[in-house]
N, C-alpha and C positions, 0 to 999 in steps of 0.2 A: 622600493619593492625588490624582492629577490626572486630570481627565476628558478623554476624547477629544473633539476638536472636529471636526465634519464641515462641509464647505462647504455653501453655501446650496442648490446644485443637488442634492447627494446627500441633504441633510437632509429633503427632501420625499418621499423614496422609502422604500419598505418595505425591510426587511433580512431576510437569510437567515443563520441561524446553522448552521455546519457543525461537527459533533462527531465526534471519534474517541475513543471511550471505552474505556479499558483497565481492567484489574483494580484498579489503584491510581492512575490518572491520567485526566484528561480533557483532551485537546488540542482546540483549537477555532479557528475563524476566522469573522469576521463580514463579510458582503458586502452591498453594496447589491444589491437584486434586479436592477437594470439592469446593474450592473457584472459580474454573473455571466454576461453575454452576451459580454463582451469580455475577451480574454486579457490586455490591457495594463492593465486597471483594477485598482488596488490593493485589498487588504483594508482594511476600516475598522479591524479589530482582528485580532490573532492572538496566541495564547498558550496557557497550560496551567495547570491546577490539579493539583499533584503531591503524592504521598504521602498519598493519601486513606486515612483510617483510622488515621493516625499523629499524634503530637502535634507534629510538625515539618513540617506541610504548607507548600506554597508556591504563591502565586497571582501570575502575571506576565502582563502584556499589553503588546504593542507596537502603536502606532497606525499609521495609513496612511503617516506620514512616517518611520517607523522609530524613533520616540522611545519610551522606556519610559513607559507610561501608568499601569500598576499594577505594583508590585513589593513584595510584603509576605508576611509569615508568616501562615499561617492554620491553624486546626484544623477539619477537616471529617471527621465521623465516617463518612460513607458517600456514595454517589453522589447521594442526594437532597439532602444538605447542599451538596455541591459544585455541583450544577446550580442549586440555589436561589441560591447566591452568584453564580454566573455570570449567570443571568437577571436578577437584581436589578441587577447592575453594568451589563448591557447596557441595561436600561431607564433607568438613571440617566445614561448617558453623553451623551444628548441628549434633550431634551423633545419634539422634533419628528420623531423617527423611531419606527417601530413594527416589532416583530418579527413577520414574516408566517409564517415556517415554520422548521423545524429539519430539516436533512439529516444522516443518520447514516451513517458508514462501517460496513458490516456485512460481515465477511469471507466468510461462507458463506450463500448463498441456497438451496442445494439444487438438485435437478434441475428444479424448476418455475419458479424465479425467473430470468428472462432479461432483466430490465430493472428500473429503479428502480420502487418501489411505495409507495403510501401505506400507512402502517402501520395495521393493524387488529388486533382481538383474535385473529382467526383466523390472520393472518400471524405474529403474535408467538408463538402456540402452535407453529406449524411451525418457527420459528427456534429455539425452545427445544429441539425434538427434534433439532436439528443440532449441539448442544453437543459430543457425542462426536467429531464430525468436525473441530472447531476449538476444543479445550478452552482454549487460551491466549487466544483472541480473542472468541469468541461470548458468553461470560458478561458481559464488560465492556460490549459493545455493548448487550446486553439490559438491563443495569443502567441505562445511560444513557437508553434508550428509556423504561423504566418510571419513572425519576425525572422526566423531562419530563412524562410523562402525569400523574403525581401532582401536580406543581406547577401545570401549565397544561393541563388535560385537553382543552380545545377547540383547542389549538394544532396546526396541521398538522404532522405528522411524516412524513418520507419516508426509506425505507431504500434505500441504494445498495450493491450487492453487488460484492465483488471477484471473484466467480465468474461474473458475468453476461457479461463480455466473451468468455469461453471457452464460452459455452453452445452455440454452433453448431460446436464442434469436430467434425471428421470422426469417424465412429463408431469407426474403427480407433484413433484417438488417445484415445478414451474407455475402451477396454477394458483389463482388468487381467490377463487370463489365467486368472482363476478361473472356475468353472462359471457358466453363463449366468444361473442363478437368482439369483445374487448381484447381477449387473448390474441385473436387473429390480427388485431391492430397493434400488437406489441406490448399490451399491458399484461405483464407476466413477471415472475420472479427471476431476476438475473443473477444476483450474487456479485460480490466485489472482493477486493484484496486478493484477487487471483494470482498476481505476480508473486506475492508473499507465499501463498500456499504452494505454488509451483516450486519456489525455491526450497521450501521445507521438504517436499517430496524428493527433490534433487539431492539435498543434503543427506537425507535419511538413506537413500540408495548408496551414496558415496561412503556412508558409514556402515554399510553391510546389512541394513534393515531390509527385510523382505516385505516391501510395501504392498506387493500383490496379494499377500496372504493375511496381512494384519488389518484389523479394524481400528482406525485412527481418527481422533479428533484433534484439530489444530485450533488453538485460541490465539488469534491475532488481536492483542489488546494494546491500544494506544489512544491517541486523541480520537481516531476513528477505530471502531472495534467490531469484530465479527468472529464467528466460529464456523468451522467447516468440518463435515463428516466425510472421511475418505474410505473408500472401499476399492480394492484393486488399484490403489494409487490414484483414483479419480474422485472428483467431487460428486457426492450423491445427495447432499443436503447442506444448507448453509443458513445462517441466521439472518443475513441481509437479504432483501428481496428486490422489489421493483426499483427502489431508490436506496441511497446510502443512509436513509433515516431509520430503517427497520432493524429489529433485533435487539442487540445490547444497548444500554445507555452508553453515551460517549462523552467526549469533552464538552461539546456544546449541543449535541443532538440527543433527542429524547429516547430513541429506541422505540420498541413496540408501544403503540398507543391505541386505545379504543377509538375508532374513527368517529364515534358519537361525540367525543370530546370536541372535535373540530367543528362538527355541525352546531354544537351548543355555543362555542366561542364565536362563530360567525352569526348565528341567529340571535343570540341573547346578549352578547357582549360587543357586537358590532365590528369585530375584527375583519379586515379585508383580506383578500388573497395574499397580498404582499406582506401584511402583518403576520399572517399565519406562517408564511414561508420563512420569514425572519425569525419568528418564535421557535420554529421547529429546528432550523439549521444553526442558528447563532446564539439563542438565549436559553436553551434547555440543557439537559444532561447534567454533568457534574457542576458546571458553572451555574446553571439556573437553580438547581436544587440547593447548592451550598450558599449561593449569593456571594461567593468569595473568589473562586478560581476554577478553571477547567483542568488544572494540573493536579494529578493525583498526589504528588509529593507535597504540594502545598496543603492539601486537605489532610493527609496523614499527619502533618506537623501541627495540626490544630485540634487535638483531642478534646479540648474544652469547649469548642464551638459546636453546638448541637446540630446545626444545619450541615456542617462539614462531615460530622460523624454519620448523619443520616444519609447523605449523598453517597458516601463510601459503602455503607451498609446496603443500600439499594443496588449499587453497582455489583457488589459481590453476590447478593441474593439473585439478581437476574442472571449473572454469569453462571452460577451453580445450576440454576433452574434450566437454562437453555443447554448447558453442557449435558445434563442428564437427559434432556429431550432428544438430543442427537444420538445418544446411545440406543434409543428405541429404534431409530432408523437403521442403525448398524446391526442391531441384535446383540449388542454387547460392546466391549471395549478392550483393546489390547495395548494401546499406546495413546498418551495424551501429551501434546506439545504446546508449550507456552512460548509465544514470540511477540514481536511488537515492542514499543517503548516501555509499556507497563509489564507486559507478560514476560519479557526477557530480563527485566531489571528489578522488579518489585517482589522480593521474597514474601513480604507481608500479604500482598494481594493473592499471590499463588497459594500460600498456605490457607488463607481464609476461604478461597474458592474450593479448595480440595477438602476442607474440613467437613465431615459429615458424609462424605462420598465413599466411605469404606465399603458400603454395600455393593458398590460397583467394582471393588477390587483396587481402589486407589488408596495408597498409603504413602505419605510423604515423610522423608527423613529430614527432620528440622535442621540438623547440622549441615547436610548437603545443600539444602535449600538456602539457608542463610549465607553459606559460603559461595553461592552462585555456581555450583558445579553443574555440568551439562545434564547429568542424570540426578534428579532430586527425589526419586522414590526409594523406598527401602529395598533391601535385597530380596525380601520375601513378598513384595507387592505383586499382586496378580497383573496389575497394569503398570507398564513402564511410563514414568512421568519425566519429561525432559524440558529444559528451558534453554533457548539459545537465540541469538540475533538473526533476524531475517535479512535478506539482501536482494531487494527488488531491482536495484540498479544493476547488479551482476546478471540477473536473469534477462534484463533488457539488452545488455551488451551481448550476451550469449545469443539471443534471438537475432540481433542485428548481424552478428558475425555469420550466423547460419544463412541468413538471406543474402548477404554479400557473396558467400561461397557458392550458393545455388545460382545466383545471377552470373557469376564468373564461369561456372561450369556450363551453363546454358549458352553463353556467348561463345565459349570455346567449341562447343558441340556444333554450333551452326555457322561458325566462321570458316 
């Protein structure tokens, strides 16, 4: 194993570890606390520990120069073992850096969490209560939080929520159509992928875009997918709702579905609640429709397989349909951003989604699109169309740095 070397300036600074913990993996990035303030500063580390709980785990790390720093087989029984391995490796990579805090991506913060928050016993208890709202994501996040607390109980931990960006949605965009008593109990549309949307707004501002004046739709298209309508730089509508199932079809999730289908499957086909949950979260979307893969590249590579073609066609159809719907909320469109693994990288899907939307002022330049240029619209397109990578990890590090700074200033004020 080779160790990461950091330059003399960075080595004197504290570091922030960003964790995205799943059910069987931990993705991470290590930032200098100062670097978290600048979009251009690289990560010191990025990587993942995969296949937690299996005998063929894998630990890989890429350093700031893009070189492989760690690439080895590991056996980690649980998140405690995975995070212990990670923290030990972080400590060993340089004798003159110190880990100041850990920032966690947490998908669901509930109706009360509208900003990043320092983790406490009370907050963790509330996040546990939200597991039914995000059963794929919330347990993994909580396992990562608990593991860090077990290993280094005095280390500052901060939760950054994907729902926070949508907290101020207009009330009409939060309603579900169910009796009001359920809304009062927290059954409402929340919206997700907020850290990604927040990054897009941040990046647009850095590039001189007046987000306060433009009507913008951001399409975060990946294994999980959603779209968000922005006005005055804020979320005013989004395709995901109460759970991460709603809106666009995804890798293994169905997207919008007539609830009568679920009643039928339970009443006539005998599916239990657990069967329904597994069907909706794990067996639907691109994987279910194609019978082949949840990966868009795999499906695009099989043009002779009718089910693969149909799955992609459905994905594009729904994306175009919901994009157009969001423009009604905005009263028009000035800018369209594609991001996420598919949105930022698949020129084919971008082109197909935009095809036929010329009536909205969207015209894509095929050469720019295929070349992967940041702006893919034609010079005379009424709507600016762009595609670029999102950076949720950077946003988490930025939030953690801001909280650290605020805590330090408060301590100095009252000391």
